[in-house]
C-alpha positions in Angstrom: 15.4 -16.4 100.6 12.0 -17.7 99.5 10.5 -14.2 99.5 13.4 -12.9 97.4 13.0 -15.7 94.9 9.3 -15.1 94.6 9.9 -11.4 94.1 12.4 -12.0 91.3 10.1 -14.3 89.5 7.3 -11.8 89.7 9.6 -9.1 88.2 10.7 -11.4 85.5 7.1 -12.2 84.7 6.2 -8.5 84.5 9.2 -7.8 82.3 8.3 -10.6 79.9 4.7 -9.4 79.8 5.9 -5.8 79.0 8.3 -7.2 76.3 5.5 -9.2 74.7 3.2 -6.2 74.8 5.8 -4.0 73.1 6.5 -6.7 70.5 2.7 -6.9 69.8 2.5 -3.1 69.5 5.5 -3.0 67.2 4.1 -5.7 64.9 0.7 -4.0 64.9 2.4 -0.7 63.9 4.4 -2.4 61.2 1.3 -4.1 59.9 -0.6 -0.8 59.9 2.2 0.9 58.0 2.1 -1.9 55.4 -1.6 -1.6 55.0 -1.3 2.2 54.8 1.4 1.9 52.1 -0.7 -0.7 50.1 -3.8 1.6 50.4 -1.8 4.5 49.0 -0.5 2.4 46.1 -4.1 1.3 45.3 -5.4 4.8 45.5 -2.6 6.0 43.1 -3.5 3.2 40.7 -7.2 4.1 40.9 -6.4 7.8 40.1 -4.2 6.7 37.2 -7.0 4.5 35.8 -9.5 7.3 36.2 -7.1 9.8 34.4 -6.6 7.3 31.6 -10.3 6.7 31.3 -10.9 10.5 31.1 -8.1 10.8 28.5 -9.6 8.0 26.4 -13.1 9.6 26.7 -11.7 12.9 25.6 -9.8 11.3 22.8 -13.0 9.7 21.4 -14.7 13.1 21.6 -11.7 14.5 19.6 -12.2 12.0 16.7 -9.8 9.5 18.2 -7.0 11.9 18.7 -4.9 12.5 21.8 -4.0 16.0 22.9 -0.6 15.6 21.3 -2.1 14.4 18.1 -4.5 17.3 18.0 -1.6 19.7 18.2 0.1 17.8 15.3 -3.0 18.1 13.2 -3.3 21.9 14.0 0.4 22.3 13.2 -0.1 20.7 9.8 -3.1 23.0 9.2 -1.1 26.1 10.1 2.3 25.2 8.5 0.5 24.2 5.2 -1.0 27.7 5.2 -4.5 26.5 6.1 -4.8 23.5 3.7 -7.7 21.7 5.3 -7.3 18.7 3.1 -3.8 18.0 4.4 -4.9 18.6 8.0 -7.7 16.0 7.5 -5.1 13.5 6.1 -2.9 14.0 9.1 -5.9 13.6 11.5 -7.0 10.4 9.7 -3.5 8.9 10.0 -3.2 9.8 13.7 -6.7 8.8 14.7 -7.1 5.6 16.8 -10.6 5.1 15.3 -11.4 2.6 12.5 -12.2 4.2 9.2 -15.7 2.7 9.4 -16.4 4.6 12.7 -18.8 7.5 12.3 -16.5 9.7 14.4 -13.5 9.2 12.0 -12.0 12.6 11.2 -13.7 14.6 8.5 -13.2 18.2 7.2 -15.9 19.4 9.5 -14.5 17.7 12.6 -11.0 19.0 11.9 -12.3 22.5 11.4 -14.1 22.1 14.8 -10.8 21.1 16.4 -9.3 24.3 15.2 -12.1 26.7 16.2 -12.6 25.1 19.6 -8.9 24.9 20.5 -7.7 27.4 23.2 -6.5 30.5 21.4 -3.7 31.3 23.9 -2.3 27.8 23.4 -2.6 28.1 19.6 -0.7 31.3 19.6 2.3 29.4 21.1 2.5 27.2 17.9 5.6 29.0 16.5 7.3 29.6 19.9 10.6 27.6 19.8 10.6 27.5 23.6 7.2 25.8 23.9 7.8 22.1 24.7 4.3 21.0 23.6 4.4 22.6 20.1 8.0 21.8 19.1 7.3 18.1 18.4 4.0 19.1 16.7 5.8 21.5 14.3 8.5 18.8 13.6 5.8 16.3 12.7 4.1 18.9 10.4 7.3 19.6 8.6 8.0 15.9 8.0 4.4 15.3 7.0 4.4 18.1 4.4 7.8 17.0 2.9 6.5 13.5 2.5 3.3 14.8 1.0 5.3 16.6 -1.6 7.2 13.4 -2.3 4.0 11.5 -2.6 2.7 13.9 -5.2 6.0 13.7 -7.1 5.8 9.9 -7.2 2.1 10.1 -8.3 3.1 12.4 -11.1 5.9 10.1 -12.3 3.5 7.1 -12.1 0.5 8.6 -13.8 2.0 11.0 -16.2 5.1 9.2 -17.3 4.6 5.6 -16.3 7.7 5.6 -14.2 8.3 4.3 -10.7 11.3 6.0 -9.1 14.0 4.0 -7.4 14.5 4.0 -3.6 17.7 6.1 -4.0 15.8 8.7 -6.1 13.0 8.9 -3.4 15.6 9.3 -0.7 17.5 12.0 -2.6 14.2 13.9 -3.2 13.4 13.9 0.5 16.9 15.0 1.5 16.8 17.9 -1.1 13.5 19.0 0.4 14.9 18.7 4.0 18.2 20.6 3.4 17.2 22.8 0.4 19.9 21.5 -1.8 21.0 18.5 -3.8 22.5 15.9 -1.4 26.1 15.0 -1.9 27.7 11.7 -1.2 26.2 8.3 -1.3 24.1 7.2 1.8 24.2 3.6 3.0 21.8 1.3 1.2 20.4 0.1 4.5 19.6 3.7 5.5 17.8 4.3 2.2 15.8 1.1 2.3 14.7 1.7 5.9 13.5 5.2 5.1 11.6 4.2 2.0 10.0 1.2 3.8 8.6 3.5 6.5 7.4 6.0 3.8 5.6 3.2 1.9 3.9 2.1 5.1 2.7 5.6 6.0 1.5 6.6 2.5 0.3 3.2 1.2 2.8 3.2 -1.7 3.4 -0.3 -3.1 6.7 -1.7 -4.4 6.6 -3.2 -7.9 7.7 -3.2 -11.5 6.6 -4.4 -14.9 8.1 -7.6 -16.2 11.0 -7.1 -18.6 10.4 -7.9 -22.2 12.7 -8.1 -25.2 11.1 -5.6 -27.5 8.3 -3.3 -26.6 7.4 0.1 -28.1 8.4 2.7 -25.4 5.1 4.6 -25.8 3.1 1.4 -25.4 5.1 0.4 -22.4 4.5 3.8 -20.8 0.7 3.5 -21.5 0.6 0.1 -19.9 2.5 1.4 -16.9 0.2 4.3 -16.4 -2.8 2.0 -16.6 -1.2 -0.4 -14.1 -0.6 2.5 -11.6 -4.1 3.8 -12.0 -5.7 0.4 -11.3 -3.4 -0.8 -8.5 -2.2 2.3 -6.7 1.1 4.1 -6.6 4.5 2.4 -7.0 8.1 3.1 -6.3 
């Protein structure tokens, strides 16, 4: 009886030792898996940071423009029938650099962007199925419509001493977009939001001359033109 009892205890001890060993191994394996997963996450973050750093470095070399912004500038250049001045305006608006930075877009740098861009990629500009160029063309079309609107406002300000209303500006844009005079009356909120965004993009101020009881129309127009010349465009 004593021998059997000792044998049972010995077996139980061995089973307990094996169980503890298996538990230790399992814990070690789980810990190793956690460390491996953490290491993989850290490596992915490092790669992401490295890619971001390379993109930023490339952006600075491209006068502060991302790859998508470069395509937008080139689209403006092409859709405007190679108007370099408009392409420069687009590049300066999209650039992440300060205007005081020596690398801020100029005619020469924009011309360089065009000559050094991959020709095979550039030939896809008017391909409706090319996912990278479609948004660039959309931006170019919007930019050129707004530029026409800017010139129209400038003409009214400087030649006639008139600042168009928000509704008139919105109608001008819609007629350019759809190729016909818009019908119906849009919501005032829609008009105001559109004109506010346009003012912000093109640095057009909102203002008017103070009303007076009796002023000669020609004199009023001359004063308005002088005000617009000194303080910028208004609508």
